[in-house]
C-alpha positions in Angstrom: 37.2 37.1 24.8 38.1 34.0 26.8 36.2 35.5 29.8 33.1 36.0 27.6 33.3 32.4 26.4 33.6 31.2 30.0 30.5 33.1 31.0 28.6 31.8 28.0 29.5 28.2 28.9 28.2 28.8 32.5 24.9 30.3 31.3 24.1 27.8 28.5 23.1 24.9 30.8 20.7 27.1 32.7 19.1 28.4 29.4 18.8 24.9 28.2 17.0 23.8 31.4 14.6 26.8 31.1 13.8 26.1 27.5 13.2 22.4 28.3 10.9 23.3 31.2 9.0 25.8 29.0 8.5 23.1 26.4 7.1 20.6 29.0 4.8 23.3 30.4 3.6 24.0 26.9 3.0 20.3 26.2 1.1 19.9 29.4 -1.1 22.9 28.7 -1.7 21.6 25.2 -2.8 18.1 26.5 -5.0 19.7 29.2 -6.6 22.0 26.6 -7.3 19.1 24.1 -7.8 16.3 26.6 -10.7 14.8 24.6 -8.7 14.5 21.4 -5.8 12.8 23.2 -8.4 10.5 24.9 -9.6 9.4 21.5 -6.0 9.0 20.3 -5.2 6.7 23.3 -6.9 3.4 22.0 -5.1 3.7 18.6 -1.8 4.4 20.3 -2.1 1.4 22.6 -3.1 -0.8 19.6 -0.1 0.2 17.6 2.3 -0.2 20.5 0.9 -3.6 21.4 0.5 -5.1 17.9 3.0 -3.2 15.8 5.9 -2.1 18.0 6.2 -4.8 20.8 6.3 -7.7 18.2 9.3 -6.0 16.6 11.4 -7.5 19.4 10.8 -10.9 17.9 12.6 -9.9 14.8 15.7 -11.1 16.6 14.6 -14.6 15.6 16.0 -13.8 12.2 19.4 -14.2 13.6 18.9 -17.2 15.8 17.9 -20.8 15.5 14.3 -21.4 16.8 12.7 -24.6 17.7 10.3 -26.3 20.2 12.8 -25.4 23.0 12.6 -21.7 22.2 15.4 -19.4 20.9 18.6 -21.4 20.3 22.1 -20.6 18.9 23.0 -17.3 17.2 23.5 -17.9 13.5 24.0 -14.4 12.2 22.9 -13.9 8.6 22.6 -17.7 7.9 18.8 -17.5 7.3 19.2 -14.7 4.9 21.8 -16.6 3.0 19.6 -19.7 2.8 16.7 -17.5 1.6 18.8 -15.9 -1.2 19.9 -19.4 -2.4 16.3 -20.8 -2.3 14.5 -21.1 -5.7 11.2 -20.7 -3.8 12.2 -17.4 -2.3 13.5 -16.0 -5.6 10.3 -17.1 -7.3 8.1 -15.4 -4.6 10.2 -12.3 -4.6 10.0 -11.7 -8.4 6.3 -12.6 -8.5 5.6 -10.1 -5.7 7.5 -7.3 -7.6 5.8 -8.1 -10.9 2.3 -8.3 -9.5 2.7 -5.3 -7.3 4.3 -3.1 -10.0 1.6 -4.0 -12.6 -1.1 -3.5 -10.0 0.2 0.0 -9.0 0.5 1.1 -12.7 -2.9 -0.3 -13.7 -4.8 0.9 -10.6 -3.3 4.4 -10.5 -3.9 4.9 -14.2 -7.5 3.8 -14.0 -8.1 5.7 -10.8 -6.8 9.0 -12.2 -8.7 8.6 -15.5 -12.0 7.6 -13.8 -11.6 10.5 -11.3 -11.1 13.0 -14.1 -14.0 11.6 -16.1 -16.3 11.7 -13.0 -15.2 15.3 -12.3 -16.4 16.2 -15.8 -19.9 14.8 -15.3 -22.3 17.7 -14.7 -25.5 15.6 -13.8 -25.1 15.2 -10.0 -27.6 12.2 -9.9 -25.8 10.2 -12.5 -22.4 11.1 -10.9 -23.5 9.8 -7.5 -24.9 6.6 -9.1 -21.7 5.8 -10.8 -19.6 6.6 -7.7 -21.8 4.3 -5.6 -21.6 1.5 -8.1 -17.8 1.6 -8.3 -17.4 2.0 -4.5 -19.4 -1.1 -3.6 -16.9 -3.9 -4.6 -14.4 -2.5 -2.0 -16.8 -3.5 0.8 -16.9 -7.1 -0.2 -14.4 -9.4 1.7 -11.8 -11.2 -0.4 -13.5 -14.5 0.5 -16.8 -13.3 -1.1 -14.9 -11.9 -4.1 -12.9 -15.1 -4.6 -16.1 -17.3 -4.3 -17.9 -15.1 -6.9 -15.1 -15.1 -9.5 -14.4 -18.8 -8.9 -18.0 -19.6 -9.9 -17.9 -17.2 -12.8 -14.6 -18.4 -14.2 -14.8 -22.1 -13.4 -15.0 -24.6 -16.3 -18.7 -24.8 -15.8 -19.2 -21.1 -15.0 -20.9 -18.3 -16.9 -17.8 -17.1 -18.8 -16.9 -20.6 -20.1 -20.6 -21.2 -21.0 -20.4 -18.0 -23.2 -17.1 -19.2 -24.7 -18.6 -22.6 -25.5 -21.7 -21.0 -27.1 -19.4 -19.1 -29.4 -17.7 -22.3 -30.4 -14.5 -21.9 -28.3 -12.8 -24.3 -25.8 -13.4 -23.8 -22.1 -10.5 -22.2 -20.1 -9.6 -22.9 -16.5 -8.7 -19.2 -15.8 -7.5 -19.6 -12.2 -5.6 -22.8 -12.9 -3.8 -21.7 -16.1 -0.4 -20.0 -15.7 -0.9 -17.8 -18.8 -4.3 -16.6 -17.6 -3.8 -16.3 -13.8 -2.0 -12.9 -13.7 -4.3 -11.0 -16.1 -7.4 -12.4 -14.3 -5.9 -11.6 -10.8 -5.0 -8.0 -11.8 -8.5 -7.5 -13.3 -10.2 -8.7 -10.2 -8.0 -6.5 -8.0 -8.7 -3.4 -10.2 -12.5 -4.2 -10.1 -12.5 -4.2 -6.3 -10.1 -1.3 -5.6 -10.2 1.3 -8.4 -13.5 2.8 -7.4 -12.5 3.2 -3.8 -9.2 4.8 -4.9 -11.1 7.6 -6.7 -12.3 9.0 -3.3 -8.9 10.7 -2.6 -8.6 12.1 -6.1 -12.1 13.4 -6.2 -11.6 15.1 -2.8 -8.5 16.7 -4.2 -10.3 17.8 -7.4 -13.0 19.4 -5.3 -10.4 21.6 -3.7 -9.2 23.3 -6.9 -10.2 27.0 -7.1 -13.1 27.4 -9.7 -11.6 30.8 -10.6 -8.7 29.0 -12.3 -11.2 27.3 -14.6 -13.0 30.6 -15.3 -9.6 32.2 -16.1 -8.8 29.4 -18.4 -12.2 29.7 -20.2 -11.6 33.4 -20.7 -8.3 32.6 -22.3 -10.1 30.2 -24.7 -8.9 26.9 -23.2 -11.0 23.9 -24.2 -12.2 21.2 -21.6 -9.2 19.0 -22.5 -6.8 22.0 -22.1 -8.3 22.9 -18.8 -7.8 19.3 -17.6 -4.2 19.3 -18.8 -3.1 22.8 -17.7 -5.3 23.3 -14.5 -6.5 20.0 -13.2 -3.4 17.7 -13.6 -0.9 20.1 -12.1 -3.0 20.5 -9.0 -3.5 16.7 -8.8 0.2 16.0 -8.9 0.8 16.3 -5.1 -2.0 13.8 -4.5 -0.6 11.4 -7.1 2.8 11.6 -5.4 1.3 10.8 -2.0 -0.8 7.9 -3.3 2.3 6.6 -5.1 4.3 6.6 -1.9 1.5 5.0 0.0 1.2 2.2 -2.7 5.0 1.7 -2.6 4.8 1.2 1.1 2.4 -1.7 0.5 4.3 -3.1 -2.5 5.1 -6.4 -0.7 1.7 -6.6 1.1 0.0 -9.1 -1.2 -1.6 -11.8 0.9 -5.4 -12.1 1.2 -6.1 -11.4 -2.4 -3.5 -14.0 -3.6 -4.2 -16.5 -0.8 -7.9 -16.9 -1.8 -7.3 -17.0 -5.6 -4.1 -19.1 -6.1 -3.6 -22.8 -6.1 -0.7 -25.2 -6.5 -1.1 -25.3 -10.3 -0.1 -21.7 -10.6 2.5 -21.3 -7.9 5.1 -20.4 -10.5 3.3 -17.2 -11.3 1.2 -16.5 -8.2 3.3 -17.4 -5.2 4.3 -14.1 -3.4 6.5 -13.4 -0.4 3.7 -13.3 2.2 2.2 -16.6 1.0 5.7 -18.1 0.9 6.3 -16.8 4.5 2.9 -18.3 5.5 3.8 -21.8 4.1 7.3 -21.9 5.5 6.5 -20.4 8.8 3.1 -21.8 9.7 3.0 -25.1 7.7 6.6 -26.1 7.9 7.3 -24.6 11.4 10.5 -22.8 10.1 9.7 -19.7 12.2 13.2 -18.2 12.2 13.6 -18.6 8.4 10.1 -17.0 7.9 11.0 -14.1 10.2 14.2 -13.4 8.2 12.2 -13.2 5.0 9.7 -10.9 6.7 12.5 -8.6 7.9 14.0 -8.6 4.4 10.6 -7.7 2.9 10.2 -4.8 5.3 13.7 -3.4 4.7 13.2 -3.4 0.9 9.8 -1.7 1.3 11.3 0.9 3.6 14.1 1.7 1.0 11.4 2.0 -1.8 9.3 4.4 0.3 12.3 6.6 1.1 13.5 6.6 -2.5 10.0 7.5 -3.8 9.7 10.3 -1.3 13.0 11.8 -2.4 12.2 11.4 -6.0 8.8 13.2 -5.7 10.6 16.1 -3.8 13.0 16.4 -6.7 10.2 16.4 -9.3 8.4 19.1 -7.3 11.5 21.2 -7.3 11.8 20.8 -11.1 
């Protein structure tokens, strides 16, 4: 027995080397056989390495002092402690969570409902017209969107003109704390909901028509077909979109930056705008880097949690 174990121990390294060599040969053959695909992949890979992975080295600033002279003394978790004690950070953190959570719920609900309704439209011409109309806002830059709604919602804008004509008082929608969040979420939904239906409509197109035929034979109504055939097949797509949205839960910058102002900081200031002000305007680079790292860690935890939760739900 001991003799056999000794022989096995002597053979194993040689087997491991052969397996490793075979894998490298297979990889080289694969690259040689699909060289054009790898060539197209190269620019994207270089981009991500240069602009997403190399800058990660500077996350070390979170643990150091940083000034005009460069990286200074190691301070450990001091910047994180200062951030957690800062009222500005707490306000930005909770505003980010509230706005992102409400945005995910509203957008996913509207996107799924609109996708299901579009899927029920039989007239292809009207269906394409509606799809085109709701896709278009996505292609407008946030600067154009902000300019458009600032004009419409200003005190001398079209909306306030209608309110005045009806005998009401004008409202400064983008400067009023009670109005800013509903208006912001409505603008966000107007721009993104239509584009979000692309994924769900593609998923709906992949459902086997025989399932609907079988449901019709069993006497299922259109609503029952939607509940018992369409929605179960849509669940994996909903789970993936939810995970993708959770990964972006702290990525609120452009849309907030162009629509907020100092009058509504209490309800509109989010982590990225807070990082921008402290890092770029106040030159507190190390402190801003610490907040950015904190934001990334929380987003990572949320994505992993959502991924595990969806796996559990699929098993049920």
